[in-house]
C-alpha positions as CSV (number, residue, x, y, z in Angstrom):
1,M,120.8,131.8,122.3
2,M,118.9,135.0,121.5
3,G,115.2,135.1,121.0
4,A,113.7,135.9,117.6
5,S,112.9,139.5,118.5
6,E,116.3,140.3,120.1
7,F,119.2,142.3,118.6
8,A,122.9,141.3,118.8
9,S,123.7,144.9,119.6
10,P,123.0,147.4,122.4
11,R,119.7,148.1,120.7
12,D,116.8,147.7,123.0
13,S,114.1,145.1,122.1
14,E,112.1,145.2,125.3
15,G,111.8,148.9,126.5
16,H,113.4,148.8,130.0
17,G,116.8,149.9,128.8
18,S,115.4,152.8,126.7
19,H,113.3,154.0,129.6
20,T,116.1,154.0,132.2
21,A,118.6,155.6,129.7
22,S,116.1,158.3,129.0
23,V,115.5,159.0,132.7
24,A,119.3,159.6,133.1
25,A,120.0,161.6,129.9
26,G,117.1,161.8,127.5
27,N,116.6,164.8,125.3
28,I,114.1,167.5,126.1
29,V,110.8,166.8,124.2
30,S,107.7,168.9,124.5
31,G,104.2,167.4,124.0
32,A,105.2,163.9,125.1
33,S,102.5,161.6,126.5
34,L,101.3,158.0,126.7
35,L,98.2,158.0,124.6
36,G,97.2,161.3,126.0
37,L,98.2,160.7,129.6
38,G,100.9,162.7,131.3
39,T,101.1,165.3,128.5
40,G,103.9,167.7,128.9
41,T,107.7,168.1,128.5
42,T,109.9,165.1,129.2
43,R,113.6,165.3,129.7
44,G,116.4,163.3,131.3
45,G,118.2,164.4,134.4
46,V,121.2,165.6,132.5
47,S,120.0,165.8,128.9
48,S,123.3,167.2,127.7
49,A,125.3,164.2,128.9
50,R,126.6,161.4,126.6
51,I,125.6,157.9,127.3
52,A,127.3,154.6,126.5
53,I,125.0,151.5,126.4
54,Y,126.2,148.0,127.3
55,K,123.6,145.2,126.9
56,I,123.8,142.6,129.7
57,C,120.3,141.2,129.7
58,W,118.5,138.9,127.2
59,S,115.2,137.1,127.2
60,D,116.7,134.3,129.3
61,G,118.2,136.6,132.0
62,C,121.2,138.7,133.0
63,F,124.2,136.5,133.4
64,A,127.3,137.2,135.5
65,A,129.7,136.9,132.6
66,N,127.8,139.6,130.6
67,I,127.6,141.9,133.7
68,L,131.3,141.7,134.4
69,A,132.2,142.1,130.7
70,A,130.1,145.2,130.6
71,F,131.8,146.6,133.7
72,D,135.2,145.9,132.0
73,D,134.2,147.6,128.8
74,A,132.7,150.6,130.6
75,I,135.9,151.1,132.7
76,N,138.1,150.7,129.7
77,D,136.0,153.3,127.8
78,G,136.5,155.8,130.5
79,V,132.9,156.4,131.6
80,D,132.3,158.8,134.6
81,I,129.4,156.9,136.2
82,I,127.8,153.5,135.8
83,S,124.0,153.2,136.1
84,L,122.7,149.7,136.6
85,S,119.0,149.1,136.9
86,V,119.4,145.4,137.4
87,G,119.3,143.2,140.5
88,G,119.2,139.6,141.6
89,F,116.3,137.6,143.0
90,S,118.0,137.0,146.4
91,P,120.9,138.5,148.3
92,L,124.4,137.2,147.6
93,D,127.6,137.6,149.6
94,Y,129.9,140.1,148.0
95,F,132.4,137.6,146.6
96,K,129.5,135.8,144.8
97,D,127.7,138.9,143.5
98,S,128.8,139.9,140.0
99,I,127.3,143.4,140.4
100,A,129.2,144.0,143.7
101,I,132.4,142.7,142.1
102,G,132.1,144.8,139.0
103,A,131.2,147.9,141.1
104,F,134.3,147.3,143.2
105,H,136.5,147.5,140.2
106,A,134.7,150.6,138.9
107,M,135.3,152.2,142.3
108,R,139.0,151.3,142.1
109,N,139.1,153.2,138.8
110,G,137.3,156.3,140.1
111,I,133.8,155.4,138.9
112,L,130.7,155.3,141.1
113,T,128.1,152.6,140.3
114,S,124.5,153.6,140.9
115,T,122.2,150.6,141.4
116,S,118.5,149.9,141.9
117,A,117.4,148.6,145.3
118,S,115.0,146.0,143.8
119,N,111.2,145.8,143.7
120,S,110.6,143.0,146.1
121,S,108.0,144.6,148.4
122,P,108.2,146.4,151.7
123,S,109.3,143.3,153.6
124,P,112.5,143.7,155.6
125,A,116.0,142.9,154.1
126,T,114.7,142.4,150.6
127,I,117.3,144.7,148.9
128,T,119.6,142.9,146.6
129,N,122.2,145.6,145.6
130,F,123.9,146.6,148.9
131,S,127.7,146.7,148.5
132,P,129.2,149.6,150.5
133,W,131.2,150.9,147.5
134,S,128.1,151.4,145.3
135,L,125.0,153.6,145.6
136,S,121.8,151.8,146.3
137,V,118.6,153.7,145.4
138,A,115.1,153.1,146.7
139,A,111.9,154.3,145.0
140,S,109.7,157.1,146.0
141,T,106.5,158.8,144.6
142,I,106.0,162.0,142.7
143,D,103.1,164.4,143.3
144,R,101.1,163.1,140.4
145,K,99.0,160.0,140.3
146,F,96.7,158.3,137.8
147,V,93.3,156.9,138.8
148,A,90.7,155.0,136.9
149,K,87.3,155.2,138.6
150,V,84.6,152.5,138.5
151,K,81.0,153.7,138.6
152,L,78.5,150.9,139.2
153,G,74.9,150.8,138.1
154,D,73.7,151.7,141.6
155,G,75.7,155.0,141.5
156,E,78.6,153.9,143.8
157,I,82.0,155.0,142.6
158,Y,85.3,153.3,143.5
159,E,88.8,154.5,142.7
160,G,91.3,152.2,140.9
161,C,94.9,152.8,140.0
162,P,95.8,151.6,136.5
163,M,96.1,153.7,133.3
164,K,93.1,153.5,131.1
165,F,92.6,155.5,127.9
166,F,88.9,155.6,127.2
167,I,85.5,155.2,128.8
168,L,83.3,152.1,128.6
169,T,79.8,151.4,130.0
170,L,79.1,147.7,129.9
171,T,77.2,144.9,131.6
172,F,78.9,142.3,133.8
173,N,78.6,138.7,132.8
174,H,75.1,137.9,134.1
175,K,75.1,134.1,133.7
176,P,76.2,131.6,136.4
177,F,79.8,132.4,137.1
178,C,82.3,129.7,138.1
179,M,84.4,131.0,141.0
180,Q,86.6,128.0,141.5
181,G,90.3,127.6,141.0
182,L,92.1,129.4,138.2
183,T,88.8,130.9,136.9
184,R,88.7,133.4,139.8
185,L,92.2,134.5,138.9
186,C,91.3,135.0,135.2
187,L,94.3,133.1,134.0
188,I,94.8,131.9,130.4
189,D,92.4,129.0,129.5
190,S,90.5,129.3,132.7
191,L,87.5,131.3,131.5
192,D,84.4,130.3,129.4
193,K,84.3,132.4,126.3
194,K,80.5,132.0,126.0
195,L,80.1,133.5,129.4
196,V,82.4,136.5,129.3
197,K,82.7,137.6,125.7
198,G,81.8,141.3,125.4
199,K,81.4,141.7,129.2
200,I,83.3,143.1,132.1
201,V,85.1,140.4,134.1
202,L,85.8,140.7,137.9
203,C,89.0,138.9,138.8
204,D,90.3,138.0,142.2
205,D,94.0,138.8,141.5
206,I,96.2,141.2,139.5
207,T,97.3,139.7,136.2
208,D,98.5,141.0,132.8
209,G,95.1,140.4,131.3
210,E,96.0,137.8,128.7
211,G,93.3,135.4,130.1
212,T,90.4,137.9,129.7
213,L,91.7,139.2,126.3
214,D,91.9,135.6,125.0
215,V,88.1,135.0,125.5
216,G,86.8,138.3,124.2
217,A,86.2,140.2,127.4
218,V,86.3,143.9,126.8
219,D,87.1,145.3,130.3
220,T,88.4,144.0,133.6
221,I,88.1,144.9,137.2
222,M,90.8,143.3,139.3
223,Q,90.7,143.2,143.0
224,G,93.6,142.6,145.4
225,V,95.7,145.8,145.3
226,D,97.3,146.1,148.7
227,F,98.5,149.7,148.4
228,G,97.3,151.4,145.2
229,D,100.3,153.7,145.0
230,V,101.4,152.9,141.4
231,A,99.6,152.6,138.1
232,F,100.0,149.9,135.5
233,S,99.1,149.4,131.8
234,F,97.1,146.3,130.8
235,L,96.1,144.6,127.6
236,L,92.4,145.5,128.2
237,P,90.9,148.5,129.8
238,T,91.3,147.7,133.5
239,S,90.8,149.2,136.9
240,C,92.5,147.6,140.0
241,L,90.7,147.9,143.3
242,S,91.5,147.1,146.8
243,L,90.1,143.9,148.3
244,K,87.7,146.0,150.3
245,D,86.3,147.9,147.3
246,G,86.5,144.8,145.1
247,S,84.3,142.9,147.5
248,K,81.7,145.7,147.3
249,V,81.7,145.4,143.6
250,K,81.2,141.7,143.9
251,N,78.3,142.2,146.4
252,Y,76.7,144.6,143.9
253,Y,77.0,142.0,141.2
254,D,75.6,139.2,143.5
255,S,72.6,141.4,144.6
256,S,71.6,142.4,141.1
257,T,72.3,139.2,139.1
258,Y,69.9,138.3,136.4
259,F,68.4,135.3,138.3
260,I,67.6,137.4,141.4
261,K,66.4,140.6,139.7
262,P,65.9,139.9,136.0
263,L,65.2,143.6,135.2
264,L,68.3,144.8,137.0
265,I,71.3,143.7,135.0
266,P,74.5,144.7,136.7
267,K,76.4,147.4,134.9
268,A,79.5,149.5,135.4
269,T,81.2,152.4,133.7
270,I,85.0,152.2,133.8
271,Q,86.1,155.7,133.4
272,K,89.2,157.0,131.6
273,S,92.2,157.6,133.8
274,I,92.7,161.1,135.1
275,E,95.7,162.8,136.7
276,E,95.4,163.9,140.3
277,R,97.8,165.5,142.7
278,D,99.2,163.2,145.4
279,E,99.4,165.5,148.4
280,L,101.3,162.9,150.4
281,A,104.3,162.7,148.0
282,P,107.1,162.0,148.3
283,Y,106.9,158.7,150.2
284,V,108.6,155.3,149.7
285,V,106.4,153.3,147.3
286,S,105.1,149.9,148.4
287,F,107.1,147.8,145.9
288,S,110.5,149.3,146.8
289,S,112.8,146.8,148.6
290,R,113.8,147.7,152.1
291,G,116.8,147.2,154.3
292,P,118.5,146.4,156.5
293,N,121.5,145.1,154.6
294,P,120.9,141.3,154.6
295,I,124.7,140.5,154.6
296,T,126.2,143.2,156.7
297,S,123.6,144.6,159.1
298,D,125.9,147.3,160.4
299,I,125.8,149.0,157.0
300,L,122.4,150.6,156.3
301,K,120.9,150.1,152.9
302,P,119.4,151.4,150.7
303,D,121.5,154.6,150.7
304,L,118.7,157.0,149.6
305,A,115.5,157.2,147.7
306,S,114.6,159.0,144.5
307,I,111.4,159.4,142.4
308,A,110.4,156.3,140.5
309,V,106.6,156.1,140.1
310,D,104.7,156.7,136.9
311,I,107.7,158.1,135.1
312,L,107.0,159.2,131.5
313,V,110.1,159.0,129.2
314,A,111.2,157.3,126.0
315,W,110.3,153.8,125.0
316,T,111.5,151.6,122.2
317,E,109.2,151.1,119.3
318,A,110.7,147.6,118.8
319,A,108.5,146.5,121.7
320,T,104.8,146.9,122.6
321,M,103.5,149.2,125.3
322,T,103.3,146.3,127.8
323,S,106.1,144.1,126.3
324,I,103.4,141.4,126.0
325,D,103.2,139.6,122.7
326,E,99.5,139.9,122.4
327,D,99.7,143.7,122.8
328,K,99.7,145.5,119.5
329,R,100.2,149.0,120.8
330,V,103.5,150.6,119.9
331,V,104.4,153.9,121.6
332,P,107.4,156.3,121.6
333,Y,106.9,157.2,125.3
334,N,105.8,155.0,128.2
335,I,104.8,155.4,131.8
336,I,106.3,152.8,134.1
337,S,107.6,152.5,137.7
338,G,110.3,150.8,139.6
339,T,113.6,151.2,141.5
340,S,115.0,150.9,137.9
341,M,113.7,154.5,137.4
342,A,115.0,155.7,140.8
343,C,118.5,154.5,140.0
344,P,119.0,156.7,136.8
345,H,117.5,159.7,138.6
346,A,120.2,159.4,141.2
347,T,122.8,158.7,138.4
348,A,121.9,162.1,136.8
349,I,122.5,163.9,140.1
350,V,125.9,162.1,140.4
351,V,126.8,163.4,137.0
352,Y,125.7,166.9,138.0
353,V,127.9,166.8,141.1
354,K,130.8,165.5,139.2
355,S,130.6,168.3,136.7
356,F,131.3,170.7,139.5
357,H,133.8,168.5,141.4
358,P,135.5,166.3,138.8
359,T,138.3,165.2,141.2
360,W,136.0,163.9,143.9
361,S,136.2,160.2,144.5
362,P,133.2,157.9,144.0
363,T,132.7,157.5,147.7
364,A,132.9,161.3,148.3
365,I,130.2,161.9,145.7
366,K,128.0,159.1,147.1
367,F,128.2,160.6,150.6
368,V,127.5,164.0,149.3
369,L,124.2,162.7,148.0
370,M,123.5,161.0,151.3
371,T,124.4,163.8,153.7
372,T,122.3,166.4,151.8
373,D,119.2,164.3,151.7
374,A,115.9,165.2,153.4
375,E,115.1,162.9,156.4
376,F,112.9,160.2,154.9
377,A,111.9,156.6,155.9
378,Y,115.0,154.4,156.2
379,R,118.7,155.4,155.7
380,A,119.9,158.8,154.5
381,G,116.6,160.1,153.1
382,H,115.1,161.5,149.9
383,I,117.6,162.8,147.4
384,N,118.0,166.6,147.2
385,S,119.4,167.9,143.9
386,I,119.6,171.5,145.1
387,R,122.0,171.0,148.1
388,V,124.4,168.5,146.5
389,V,126.8,171.0,144.8
390,N,127.7,172.7,148.1
391,P,127.4,170.0,150.8
392,G,129.7,171.4,153.4
393,L,131.2,168.3,155.1
394,V,132.4,165.6,152.7
395,Y,133.2,162.0,153.8
396,D,135.5,159.8,151.8
397,A,136.8,156.2,151.7
398,E,139.4,154.5,149.5
399,E,139.9,151.0,148.1
400,V,142.0,150.0,151.1
401,D,139.1,150.9,153.4
402,Y,136.8,148.5,151.6
403,V,139.5,145.8,151.6
404,N,139.8,146.2,155.4
405,F,136.0,146.1,155.6
406,L,135.9,142.7,153.7
407,C,138.7,141.4,156.0
408,G,136.7,142.5,159.0
409,Q,133.8,140.4,157.7
410,G,136.0,137.3,158.2
411,Y,136.9,136.8,154.5
412,S,139.6,134.4,153.7
413,N,142.3,135.6,151.2
414,K,140.6,133.4,148.6
415,S,137.2,135.0,149.1
416,L,138.8,138.5,149.2
417,R,140.6,138.0,145.9
418,L,137.4,136.9,144.2
419,V,136.4,140.5,144.7
420,T,139.7,142.4,144.3
421,R,141.1,140.1,141.6
422,D,144.7,140.8,142.8
423,N,147.0,139.6,145.6
424,S,145.3,141.5,148.4
425,S,145.7,139.7,151.7
426,C,143.9,140.1,155.0
427,S,147.1,139.3,156.8
428,Q,148.4,142.6,155.4
429,A,145.2,144.6,156.1
430,T,144.1,146.1,159.3
431,K,141.2,144.0,160.5
432,I,138.1,145.8,161.7
433,L,135.2,144.5,163.8
434,A,132.5,142.8,161.8
């Protein structure tokens, strides 16, 4: 059953689909920004390409039947590339994975499927899209970052990472502050409105800000950022600090609280976000899921990395800026991050290569992207859009090679046919070592 705000059509009601489609093939637009941040020209990777949209996700999830139906429709419609910024919560074997199965049939029909690696942190083997016949894309940074600095009443300045659109100078709550349980996390129904209304609230975790908005707080400092390499939008003006810097802010508050020094009320100025150059870019961002392949360790995944942090492109005006109901801000462009943004960047380069080499197979194009990458972190490296058209050596593989691969994994004929959906048999295939 659809939610009240959803559309029984490919129209986007949440924002994610508009953003990823725009990354791949959005029009060229000058003067785009998110409330003044990131002002400049935005464009998709191949802005002249035509896109076909297939909706597979609803408010209650992305179901296998919808995913496979979309693959069938896309194959039947004759698309050249499938871009899928969707992934599961945990790894599945190939014959249980609807994305792997759909991508196999796309490969059989000459179509490469580009997938997102997932956003499950830098822990090993957290990638969820890893079939050898699809392209798995990790997330890397660009050379621009947004910072929101916090200046305390004692003159100390700390650098936070979210996007903030104006300056506020306010007092902290200066009454006794309960630091137990959910209150420390600033969750909904955990804060006393009489204590925090009109004040800055210091929270011990990163949340969407609904709890502080609900009780009339006007600004939030959240501590607990592990890496600080990606910006976020919140319901209230917010700056996210590391645990180290957050503890210093807390110490400042404790040392100048009203009951210790009545004339020294703790204050802070939360500054507007500014753009700075990230001299270390590109690097794999902290949230990007890592390999190795959790099912077949001999096949390294992700395949490559592409830019995916603080990307400014189109957003649906059917949703709010943060996709949270309490948010009333509607914007035509938004800045978000994720391997969902890396995937369509790679998709666009696949389209670019295919325009020069229309007869190349999906696997050939995939390996062209991988063999021309710059050495970078894990697997092939960081995608290089300059070298891909003239790669030199090109590797290839066909459907029979992937059938042999599955048989080499010890698949029974029954399991094999759940992927191939035909009469393929491992007794007829050449077995390879697992």
